[in-house]
Phi, psi and omega in degrees: 000123183278129180285131183276127178229118180270147178155167182293342182284342183287126179271343177234150184302126173081357182229125180275154178296324180293321180295315181294324179295325179288324180280328183237071180302134180093346180283337181249153179301132179087351180277149182281145176299161185296331185253016184268010176299138184292128180245142177286141177287118182265114179272156179300136176250129181087166185284337188299307181295323179295318177297317178300314179297321179295317179294319178296318177300320178296316180297319179296316179298316179297321180293319182289317186254031182304314180297333180273331184272322184296130182286338183220168173291125185293341182253002180288125182250142177206104185293343177286346180246020185289145174058039172285126182295157178289154177058034177283133182297131179082359180261143178273359180263094188299315181259018176083185180234163181266197188288348177241014174087015178275146182288122182293317181298315180297321180291326176293317180298313179290335177292338176298330180296313180297315182300313182288318181297312180295314182298310183288317182293317180295320179293319180297316182289313179295324177295319178297317179295311184295317180295317179298312180294323178295320177297313180295316182296314182287327184282317185266326180064205175064219183296322179297316179298316180296318182294313179295319178296323179293316179298317178296321179294321178297318180293321179290343179289341179261137175303140186304308186291324179292321177294320178295318179298318181297316181291318179295322178298330179280313183281333183096156180289162181147154183297312181295314179297323179296316179297317180297317181296311181296328178290317183295323184267010185234002186283341189297320184298321177293315183300318183289320179293314181295319179301316180297321179291321181294322178301328177279314186291326184292343179264000180288156184295325181294328176289317178297320179295319178297324177293320178298324179285358175100011179292134179280177183297317182297317179293319178300316182290311187283323187267327189248315186276311184305311180300334183272358177244006185282336184302306178295331179295318180298317180294314180297318181298324179298312179292328180292330176301316178297319181293324179292324178296316178294320179295319178297317178297322180295315180291322177293325176300326180269011181063029177243016182259234181284171180296150181300336181284347180262122179298131180218143180298322180295317178292330176293322175298320179295321179293327185269354184293334180277352184239023182298327182279330186250332181220071186299334187290339182298319181262334186292313184291319172299322177297320176296323177298316178297314183297313183292321180294314179295320178298317180297317179295320179294322177297317177293323177297319176298319179294317179297321178300316180290325184284325184270342180261109183297338180290340182261358180281145178241000000 
């Protein structure tokens, strides 16, 4: 409810410019945006978030400088060096070699590139699709809301991995196709969360005040509503990166991921499953890489959830 203030400063009957500026920050020249309130930088508390950030930093460094860090060519094969155990004295293969003589450590290092590229790209694309559809669905409602909700419900009716396998089987394996598939089957979670937040935000007084001042739908959505619904999106996106990494490894394990010439943690697991009894290191070390990376991302996600949600702060 807009408070009525009479006086010469009011540009519209019964509503003062100061009142509207307070309700709709950023709608008037010189007014601060709604989300520009100064926030304190929340640093990680406890060792869990610090460990997670450290592991993620290590994975990022390995991915960027893989050609400089990897001791060998990840695709170089030499059957005379096949199945060398890890930590063998006098051997330059620290984590051993696989069934065709490729260095396991080098392949793990180069595999970080696939994991991060697929995880970040799929989350960025699916997040953009989901946030856009969620904003439109929640803001306009009606038939558009029903249509987007129906499409999302149909997609959720299929198991995630089965739907991804079906789409990849049609499009074919490959890095680009893998990113597209994971994006297409992952947008619903963003759309539903954003829609619920928009339904609340569009009824707030600052949105109503901005509309009175003549702000159009695009400005209302982009300037006022979107910044106020990004907090849960950031938290969800963090956890989704971990899920995309696991999904990429699962599809690569089934030979539906990246090309065989590209080192991938999932394909390394597939190569080592036949040698678990005799050469356990082929599958064990890539599995540890997946576990530690996903664990680190989840730890950081927990910290972001606590840091960005004022209700969880102590």
